[in-house]
C-alpha positions as CSV (number, residue, x, y, z in Angstrom):
1,M,-18.8,98.7,173.6
2,I,-17.3,98.1,177.1
3,C,-19.8,97.8,180.0
4,L,-18.7,98.4,183.6
5,V,-20.4,96.3,186.1
6,E,-20.3,97.2,189.8
7,L,-19.5,94.1,191.8
8,K,-20.5,94.4,195.4
9,M,-19.2,91.0,196.3
10,N,-16.3,90.9,198.7
11,F,-13.7,89.4,196.5
12,K,-11.0,89.5,199.0
13,S,-12.6,86.8,201.1
14,S,-14.3,84.9,198.3
15,V,-12.6,82.1,196.4
16,F,-15.3,82.4,193.8
17,G,-14.5,86.0,193.4
18,I,-10.9,85.3,192.7
19,A,-11.8,82.7,190.2
20,F,-14.2,85.0,188.5
21,L,-11.5,87.8,188.2
22,A,-9.1,85.3,186.7
23,L,-11.7,84.2,184.2
24,L,-12.7,87.8,183.4
25,F,-9.1,89.1,182.9
26,G,-8.1,86.0,181.1
27,N,-10.8,86.4,178.5
28,F,-9.9,90.1,178.2
29,A,-6.2,89.3,177.6
30,G,-7.3,87.1,174.7
31,F,-8.5,90.2,172.9
32,A,-5.1,91.9,173.4
33,Q,-2.8,89.3,171.9
34,S,0.2,90.8,170.0
35,I,3.7,89.9,168.8
36,S,6.5,92.1,170.1
37,G,9.3,90.2,168.5
38,F,11.1,86.9,168.0
39,S,14.5,85.5,168.4
40,P,16.6,84.7,166.5
41,M,15.7,86.8,163.5
42,F,17.0,84.0,161.3
43,A,16.8,80.2,161.5
44,A,17.0,77.1,159.4
45,T,14.1,74.6,159.1
46,N,13.8,72.3,162.2
47,E,15.3,75.0,164.4
48,F,13.6,76.7,167.3
49,V,12.3,80.3,167.3
50,Q,11.0,82.0,170.4
51,I,8.2,84.4,169.9
52,S,7.5,87.1,172.4
53,G,4.4,89.1,172.9
54,S,1.1,89.0,175.0
55,G,-2.2,87.3,175.0
56,F,-0.7,84.0,173.8
57,T,-2.9,81.9,176.2
58,G,-5.2,79.8,174.0
59,V,-3.0,80.2,170.8
60,T,-3.3,77.1,168.8
61,N,-1.2,77.8,165.6
62,V,1.9,79.7,164.4
63,I,1.8,80.3,160.7
64,F,5.0,80.9,158.8
65,F,5.3,82.7,155.4
66,N,4.2,80.5,152.6
67,N,1.2,79.3,154.7
68,K,3.3,76.7,156.7
69,S,1.3,76.3,159.9
70,V,2.5,74.6,163.1
71,R,0.3,73.7,166.0
72,V,1.8,75.0,169.3
73,T,1.1,75.2,173.0
74,P,2.4,78.6,174.4
75,T,5.1,78.3,177.1
76,A,3.4,81.3,178.8
77,D,1.0,84.0,178.0
78,N,3.9,86.1,176.6
79,Q,6.0,83.4,175.0
80,I,5.8,80.7,172.3
81,N,8.6,78.3,171.3
82,V,8.1,76.9,167.8
83,V,10.1,74.8,165.4
84,V,10.5,76.2,161.9
85,P,8.7,73.8,159.5
86,F,10.1,72.4,156.3
87,G,9.0,74.6,153.3
88,A,8.8,77.8,155.3
89,T,10.2,80.9,153.5
90,T,11.4,84.2,154.6
91,G,8.6,86.5,155.7
92,P,6.6,87.6,158.8
93,I,5.3,85.2,161.5
94,Q,1.6,85.0,162.4
95,V,0.0,83.8,165.7
96,K,-3.6,82.4,165.5
97,K,-6.0,82.1,168.4
98,G,-9.5,81.2,167.3
99,A,-10.5,83.5,164.5
100,T,-7.9,86.1,165.6
101,I,-4.6,86.3,163.8
102,V,-1.8,88.8,164.6
103,T,1.3,89.3,162.4
104,S,4.9,90.2,163.3
105,V,6.3,93.5,162.0
106,D,9.6,92.0,161.1
107,D,10.4,89.1,158.8
108,L,11.9,85.8,159.9
109,T,14.9,85.1,157.5
110,I,15.0,81.4,156.6
111,I,18.6,80.3,156.2
112,G,20.2,77.0,155.2
113,R,22.5,74.7,157.2
114,E,25.6,76.6,156.1
115,P,27.2,79.2,158.3
116,Y,25.3,82.5,158.3
117,F,26.8,85.9,158.9
118,T,25.2,88.9,160.5
119,S,28.3,91.0,160.8
120,F,32.1,91.0,161.0
121,S,34.7,93.4,162.4
122,P,36.9,95.1,161.3
123,I,35.7,95.4,157.8
124,S,39.2,96.1,156.5
125,G,42.8,95.2,157.3
126,S,45.9,93.4,156.1
127,G,47.6,90.1,156.6
128,G,47.4,89.0,160.2
129,T,44.4,91.2,161.1
130,I,42.0,89.4,163.5
131,V,38.5,89.5,162.2
132,T,35.5,88.6,164.5
133,M,32.5,87.2,162.7
134,N,29.0,87.0,164.1
135,G,26.2,84.9,162.9
136,V,25.2,81.2,163.4
137,H,26.2,77.7,162.4
138,F,29.9,78.3,163.1
139,T,30.2,75.1,165.3
140,G,32.4,72.6,163.5
141,A,33.9,75.2,161.2
142,T,37.0,73.7,159.4
143,N,38.0,76.5,157.0
144,V,37.8,80.3,156.6
145,S,38.9,82.0,153.4
146,F,39.3,85.6,152.4
147,N,38.4,86.1,148.8
148,G,39.5,82.5,148.1
149,T,42.6,82.6,150.2
150,N,42.6,80.6,153.5
151,G,42.9,82.4,156.8
152,T,43.6,80.9,160.2
153,I,40.8,80.2,162.8
154,T,42.1,81.6,166.1
155,E,39.0,81.1,168.3
156,L,35.6,79.6,168.0
157,T,33.7,80.9,171.1
158,T,30.2,79.8,170.3
159,D,28.0,78.7,167.5
160,T,27.3,82.4,166.9
161,Q,30.9,83.8,166.8
162,I,34.2,82.9,165.3
163,K,37.6,84.7,165.1
164,V,40.1,84.3,162.3
165,S,43.4,85.8,161.2
166,A,43.5,87.2,157.7
167,P,46.1,85.6,155.4
168,A,49.4,87.4,154.5
169,N,48.3,87.9,150.9
170,V,44.8,88.9,151.6
171,T,42.8,90.7,148.9
172,T,39.5,92.5,148.9
173,G,36.5,90.2,148.6
174,P,34.0,88.2,150.7
175,I,34.8,85.9,153.6
176,S,33.6,82.3,153.5
177,V,33.3,79.8,156.4
178,T,33.0,76.0,155.8
179,R,31.6,73.3,158.1
180,S,30.5,69.8,157.3
181,N,30.6,70.5,153.6
182,F,28.4,73.6,154.0
183,T,29.9,77.0,153.1
184,G,28.5,80.4,154.0
185,T,29.7,83.6,152.5
186,T,29.4,87.2,153.6
187,S,27.2,89.5,151.6
188,S,29.8,92.3,151.8
189,N,33.5,92.4,151.2
190,F,36.4,92.5,153.6
191,F,38.6,95.2,152.3
192,A,42.4,94.6,152.1
193,S,44.9,97.4,152.0
194,P,45.3,98.7,148.4
195,A,48.6,98.7,146.6
196,I,49.8,100.3,143.3
197,T,52.3,98.1,141.4
198,S,52.5,100.1,138.1
199,F,50.8,102.7,135.9
200,S,50.9,103.4,132.2
201,P,51.7,105.7,130.6
202,S,54.2,107.2,133.0
203,V,54.1,110.6,131.3
204,G,51.1,112.6,130.2
205,R,49.2,115.9,130.6
206,S,45.8,117.0,131.6
207,G,43.2,114.6,130.1
208,T,45.6,111.8,129.5
209,N,44.0,108.4,130.3
210,V,46.2,106.4,132.8
211,I,45.7,102.7,133.7
212,I,46.8,102.0,137.2
213,T,47.5,98.3,138.1
214,G,47.7,96.9,141.6
215,K,45.3,95.2,144.1
216,N,42.4,95.8,146.4
217,F,41.0,98.8,144.4
218,I,37.3,97.8,144.8
219,G,35.4,100.6,146.6
220,A,38.1,103.2,145.8
221,T,37.0,106.6,146.9
222,F,39.6,108.9,145.3
223,V,42.6,108.9,142.9
224,K,45.0,111.8,143.2
225,F,48.0,113.0,141.1
226,N,50.4,114.7,143.5
227,G,47.5,115.8,145.6
228,A,45.2,116.9,142.8
229,S,42.0,114.8,142.8
230,A,40.7,113.3,139.6
231,P,37.0,114.3,139.2
232,S,36.1,110.8,138.0
233,F,37.7,107.4,137.5
234,T,36.6,103.8,136.8
235,V,37.4,100.8,138.9
236,N,37.7,98.2,136.2
237,S,38.5,95.4,138.6
238,N,40.0,94.8,142.0
239,T,43.4,95.1,140.3
240,Q,42.9,98.0,137.8
241,I,41.7,101.6,137.7
242,T,41.4,103.9,134.6
243,V,41.6,107.6,135.3
244,A,42.1,110.8,133.4
245,V,44.9,113.2,134.6
246,P,43.1,116.2,136.2
247,T,43.5,119.7,135.0
248,N,45.5,120.9,138.0
249,A,47.8,117.9,138.3
250,S,51.5,118.3,138.6
251,T,54.4,115.8,138.6
252,G,54.4,113.6,141.7
253,L,53.1,110.4,143.2
254,I,49.7,108.8,142.4
255,N,47.6,108.2,145.5
256,I,44.6,105.9,145.8
257,S,42.2,105.6,148.7
258,A,40.0,102.6,149.1
259,P,38.1,101.1,152.1
260,G,41.2,99.1,153.1
261,G,43.3,102.3,153.3
262,Q,45.5,104.4,151.1
263,T,48.4,103.6,148.9
264,F,51.0,105.7,147.0
265,S,52.9,104.8,143.8
266,S,56.6,104.1,144.2
267,S,57.5,106.5,141.4
268,N,56.3,109.8,140.0
269,F,53.8,110.3,137.3
270,V,55.4,113.0,135.1
271,V,52.9,115.7,134.1
272,M,53.9,117.5,130.9
273,P,53.0,121.2,130.4
274,S,49.7,122.1,128.7
275,I,48.7,125.3,126.9
276,F,45.1,126.3,127.4
277,S,45.0,129.8,125.9
278,F,47.1,132.9,125.1
279,S,46.3,136.6,124.7
280,P,46.4,138.5,122.4
281,Y,46.1,135.9,119.6
282,F,47.8,138.2,117.1
283,G,50.5,140.9,117.1
284,K,53.7,142.1,115.6
285,T,57.3,141.6,116.7
286,G,57.8,142.8,120.3
287,T,54.2,142.1,121.4
288,N,53.9,140.7,124.9
289,V,51.8,137.5,124.9
290,T,50.4,136.0,128.1
291,I,50.3,132.2,127.9
292,V,47.9,130.3,130.3
293,G,48.2,126.6,130.9
294,A,49.5,124.1,133.5
295,N,52.9,122.8,134.7
296,F,55.0,125.7,133.4
297,L,57.5,125.4,136.3
298,G,60.8,124.4,134.9
299,T,60.2,126.2,131.5
300,T,63.4,126.2,129.4
301,N,62.1,127.6,126.1
302,V,59.2,129.3,124.4
303,F,58.8,129.2,120.6
304,F,56.6,131.1,118.1
305,N,56.2,128.7,115.2
306,G,59.7,127.4,116.0
307,M,61.3,130.8,116.6
308,A,62.8,131.1,120.1
309,A,61.4,133.9,122.2
310,S,62.3,135.5,125.5
311,F,60.0,134.9,128.4
312,S,59.4,135.9,132.0
313,G,57.0,135.7,135.0
314,V,56.8,131.9,135.0
315,T,54.3,130.4,137.4
316,S,52.8,126.9,137.4
317,N,50.0,128.1,135.1
318,Q,51.1,131.3,133.4
319,L,54.1,133.0,131.7
320,T,54.7,136.0,129.4
321,A,56.6,135.8,126.2
322,I,57.7,138.4,123.7
323,V,57.1,137.9,119.9
324,P,60.6,137.5,118.5
325,L,62.1,139.0,115.3
326,N,61.4,136.9,112.2
327,A,58.5,135.1,113.9
328,T,55.8,133.8,111.6
329,S,52.2,132.8,112.1
330,G,51.9,129.4,113.8
331,P,51.5,127.5,117.1
332,L,53.2,128.4,120.3
333,T,55.4,125.9,122.1
334,V,56.4,125.8,125.8
335,A,59.2,123.5,126.6
336,T,59.9,122.4,130.3
337,T,62.1,119.9,132.0
338,N,59.0,117.5,131.9
339,G,58.2,117.8,128.2
340,I,56.7,120.2,125.7
341,A,53.2,121.7,125.1
342,V,52.0,123.0,121.7
343,S,49.0,125.3,121.4
344,A,46.0,124.0,119.5
345,T,45.6,127.3,117.8
346,N,47.9,129.7,116.0
347,F,49.4,133.0,117.0
348,F,49.1,135.3,114.0
349,L,51.6,137.9,112.9
350,P,50.8,140.6,110.3
351,P,50.9,139.3,106.7
352,S,53.5,140.7,104.3
353,I,53.6,140.5,100.5
354,T,57.0,140.4,99.0
355,I,56.2,139.6,95.3
356,F,53.5,138.6,92.9
357,T,53.6,137.1,89.5
358,P,52.6,137.9,86.8
359,T,52.6,141.7,87.4
360,N,49.7,142.3,85.0
361,G,46.9,140.5,83.3
362,A,43.3,140.5,82.2
363,P,40.4,139.4,84.5
364,G,40.7,135.7,85.2
365,T,44.5,135.7,85.1
366,N,46.0,133.4,87.8
367,V,48.3,135.3,90.1
368,T,50.7,133.8,92.6
369,I,51.3,136.0,95.7
370,T,54.4,135.3,97.8
371,G,55.1,136.6,101.3
372,V,54.7,135.5,104.8
373,N,52.0,135.0,107.5
374,F,49.2,134.1,105.0
375,T,47.8,131.3,107.2
376,N,44.0,131.7,107.7
377,A,43.9,134.6,105.2
378,T,40.3,135.9,104.9
379,D,40.5,138.2,101.8
380,V,42.6,139.0,98.7
381,S,41.7,142.2,96.8
382,F,42.9,143.7,93.6
383,N,42.7,147.5,94.0
384,G,39.9,147.0,96.5
385,V,37.9,144.3,94.6
386,S,37.8,141.0,96.4
387,A,39.0,138.0,94.5
388,N,38.8,134.2,94.7
389,F,41.9,132.7,96.3
390,G,43.5,129.7,98.0
391,V,46.1,129.6,100.8
392,V,48.7,127.2,99.7
393,N,50.8,127.6,102.8
394,N,52.0,130.3,105.2
395,T,54.0,131.9,102.4
396,T,52.0,131.4,99.2
397,I,48.6,132.3,98.0
398,T,47.1,131.7,94.5
399,S,44.3,134.0,93.3
400,S,42.5,135.0,90.1
401,V,42.0,138.6,88.9
402,P,38.3,139.3,89.5
403,P,36.1,140.4,86.5
404,N,35.7,144.0,87.7
405,A,39.2,144.6,88.9
406,T,41.2,147.6,87.9
407,S,44.9,148.4,88.1
408,G,46.1,149.1,91.6
409,P,47.7,147.4,94.6
410,I,47.1,143.9,95.8
411,S,46.1,143.4,99.4
412,V,46.0,140.3,101.6
413,T,44.0,140.3,104.9
414,A,44.8,137.6,107.5
415,P,44.1,137.4,111.3
416,G,47.2,139.4,112.0
417,G,46.2,142.3,109.8
418,T,46.3,143.5,106.2
419,S,49.3,143.8,103.8
420,T,49.1,146.0,100.7
421,T,51.7,146.0,97.9
422,V,53.7,149.1,97.2
423,V,53.6,148.5,93.4
424,N,50.5,148.0,91.4
425,F,49.1,145.0,89.6
426,Y,48.1,146.2,86.2
427,V,44.8,145.1,84.7
428,R,44.2,145.5,80.9
429,P,42.5,148.9,80.6
430,T,38.9,149.2,79.4
431,V,37.4,152.1,77.4
432,S,33.8,152.3,78.4
433,G,33.0,155.7,76.8
434,F,34.2,159.1,75.6
435,T,32.7,162.6,75.2
436,P,32.2,164.3,72.9
437,T,31.7,161.5,70.4
438,A,32.8,163.6,67.5
439,G,35.0,166.5,66.8
440,V,37.7,168.0,64.7
441,A,41.5,167.9,65.2
442,G,42.3,169.8,68.4
443,T,39.0,168.9,70.1
444,S,39.4,168.0,73.8
445,V,37.9,164.5,74.5
446,T,37.3,162.9,77.9
447,I,37.8,159.1,77.9
448,T,36.2,157.0,80.8
449,G,37.0,153.4,81.7
450,G,39.4,151.7,84.0
451,S,43.0,150.8,84.7
452,F,44.3,153.9,83.1
453,T,47.0,154.4,85.7
454,N,50.5,154.8,84.0
455,A,48.9,154.8,80.6
456,T,51.6,155.1,77.9
457,S,49.6,156.0,74.8
458,V,46.2,157.1,73.4
459,L,45.3,156.5,69.8
460,F,42.5,157.7,67.5
461,N,41.9,155.0,65.0
462,G,45.6,154.2,65.2
463,V,46.9,157.7,65.2
464,S,48.9,158.4,68.3
465,T,48.9,161.6,70.4
466,T,51.1,162.6,73.2
467,N,48.8,165.3,74.2
468,F,46.8,163.5,77.0
469,T,46.6,163.5,80.7
470,V,45.7,160.6,83.0
471,V,43.3,162.2,85.5
472,D,43.0,159.1,87.5
473,N,42.6,155.3,87.1
474,S,39.2,155.8,85.3
475,Q,39.6,159.0,83.3
476,I,41.9,160.5,80.6
477,T,41.7,163.8,78.8
478,V,43.1,164.0,75.3
479,I,43.4,166.4,72.3
480,V,42.3,164.9,69.0
481,P,45.5,164.8,66.9
482,T,45.8,166.7,63.6
483,N,45.8,163.7,61.3
484,A,43.2,161.7,63.2
485,T,40.5,159.8,61.3
486,T,37.1,158.4,62.3
487,G,37.5,155.1,64.3
488,P,37.9,153.6,67.8
489,I,39.9,155.1,70.6
490,S,42.5,152.8,72.2
491,V,44.4,153.3,75.5
492,T,47.6,151.4,76.3
493,A,48.8,151.0,79.9
494,P,51.1,148.5,81.7
495,G,48.2,146.0,81.8
496,G,47.7,146.0,78.0
497,T,45.5,147.9,75.5
498,G,41.9,148.7,75.8
499,V,39.8,149.6,72.7
500,S,36.5,151.4,72.6
501,T,33.5,149.6,71.1
502,G,32.3,152.7,69.3
503,N,34.0,155.1,66.9
504,F,35.1,158.6,67.5
505,I,33.9,160.6,64.5
506,V,36.5,163.1,63.2
507,D,34.9,166.0,61.3
508,S,36.7,168.0,58.6
509,L,36.7,171.7,59.3
510,T,35.4,173.4,56.1
511,L,34.8,177.1,55.7
512,N,32.3,178.0,52.9
513,I,32.1,181.6,51.6
514,K,29.4,182.7,49.2
515,L,28.9,186.3,47.8
516,L,25.4,187.5,48.0
517,T,23.7,190.5,46.4
518,N,23.7,193.9,48.0
519,N,27.4,193.6,48.9
520,A,26.7,190.8,51.5
521,V,28.6,187.6,52.0
522,S,27.4,184.2,53.6
523,V,30.0,182.3,55.6
524,S,29.3,178.8,57.0
525,W,31.2,176.0,58.8
526,T,30.4,172.8,60.7
527,T,29.0,173.0,64.2
528,N,31.4,170.5,65.7
529,S,34.3,172.9,65.5
530,T,34.3,173.4,69.2
531,G,36.7,176.1,70.4
532,F,37.1,177.8,67.0
533,S,36.1,181.5,66.2
534,L,35.4,183.2,62.9
535,Q,37.9,186.0,62.1
536,A,38.0,188.5,59.1
537,N,40.9,190.5,57.5
538,T,41.1,192.8,54.5
539,N,44.8,192.3,54.2
540,L,45.7,188.6,53.6
541,N,49.4,189.4,54.1
542,S,48.8,191.0,57.5
543,S,48.9,188.8,60.6
544,T,47.8,191.5,62.9
545,N,44.6,192.7,61.2
546,W,42.4,189.6,61.9
547,M,39.3,190.6,63.8
548,V,36.8,188.3,65.4
549,V,33.4,188.4,63.7
550,T,30.9,189.0,66.4
551,N,27.8,188.2,64.5
552,V,25.8,185.4,66.1
553,P,25.7,182.5,63.7
554,V,22.5,180.8,62.7
555,V,22.7,177.0,63.3
556,T,21.1,174.9,60.6
557,L,21.6,171.2,59.7
558,G,24.9,171.0,61.6
559,K,26.3,174.3,60.2
560,N,27.0,177.7,61.6
561,T,26.1,180.5,59.2
562,I,26.6,184.2,59.4
563,T,25.7,186.9,56.9
564,N,28.1,189.8,56.8
565,S,28.0,193.1,54.9
566,T,31.0,193.9,53.0
567,T,32.6,196.8,51.0
568,N,34.2,196.8,47.6
569,A,37.5,196.0,49.4
570,A,38.4,192.3,49.4
571,T,37.6,190.5,52.7
572,F,39.2,187.3,53.9
573,Y,37.8,184.8,56.5
574,R,39.4,182.1,58.6
575,L,38.6,179.9,61.6
576,K,41.0,180.3,64.5
577,K,41.2,178.0,67.6
């Protein structure tokens, strides 16, 4: 709490009053002591530091960091001069008066006897550049070096400033000053002008790693290839940089910028062309293909898997080429005056099958298919049934006939399309069934199975017939031959012969006639006589008097039986198909 006391004494004429005010305000100032700063901000032990502030009257001690206390007598109420004690370390300064201690905001930096730097200017230059260095302990300096190479002292104005000329072969690095066997070194570098002496390789394309050799690369800010900035690079040392050629680079000089300035290579880095993509990725002869990449200027040739093509519309990053005659599936190549570029992926032309061998075989048979543009084939089919296969090369595929294959064309599907043979591959036919399963000579039989195309013969238990029709690849209709006997049915086609597992039963056609009482007759025959009708005639020698018997037969135990009334005249019966 502050109490205000009204003093009615006439201080203007009272010596006592003046003394009282001095005492009063002097004691009040003691409560307002503070540190506003000190100079210098750095000092060695046994060197003076001047502390500025207020309320220093009555201060007895100055305390340095690490609890090093020095007894002092203030020079004035706002100033204290103190010698840095031995053992003091970098940190704030404290001023103590009685029980009150105040602390500086800033730290006092404790330095050694060697020269100490606060700044130098300029921070970059070349041989002969005059550099002014500020700090302390420069008096008596005998040598100044730039990254280990001696410069020339041109002026030593005070203990706090020195001027020096950079050596002719100056390189980027710290500056050192030596006096009385004490050497001080700057905490930052003096940057010398960069220079490129060589680079390797001298030819490349986007993404190629290039090692640049020279000097004064520390702190480099960019690397450019003919003006195109590399997005990243590594400064391996003051004399080497590793960088990847940027995507949009073109043939020209390499440019490096560092704190000491910029430098250009004395020769060009040659950027070869690059192919990034093309569209479409497949097509037939005559298709226009757009190729996208870099450094296409100076294009001399475009190839489709080695076949030269015409091209147009060349810009730095694009051109158009026409798929040439006789081109085959494979990579694209762009050749320029600076080199060649080959696509990482293939351009695909439609596949074409020229021959296959063997031309027929059973399931599991290995078949070699010859043609062109088979690279990256995705399917091989035998009459629509997919098969296992292997692409030997762009012109050869090996495959095996799948278990359920039937006779028909072979097809190959690749990225460029599908090719189907004009001629068939013939698979050995199979007879899976037939209907009816029994009949007499002349009966029409339908045979089912597979690979019947171009069938050459049908046999009933070895008895051949030419009376057959190939309905399609899976069906044949045939008439049972006259001399057929019970046994398997076989079908022969270009792929071989297929035989049924079951037998076709050939029935004999027997007509039984029995005279009954009351002038009636019983006529019976086997029921499997499909397509036959019963006829009667009273004149065996007449071929025109045969009449169809219209009585409906009774079917019993595989026999057709009719009972017919007759006269005394002789009656003859026959079965007619």
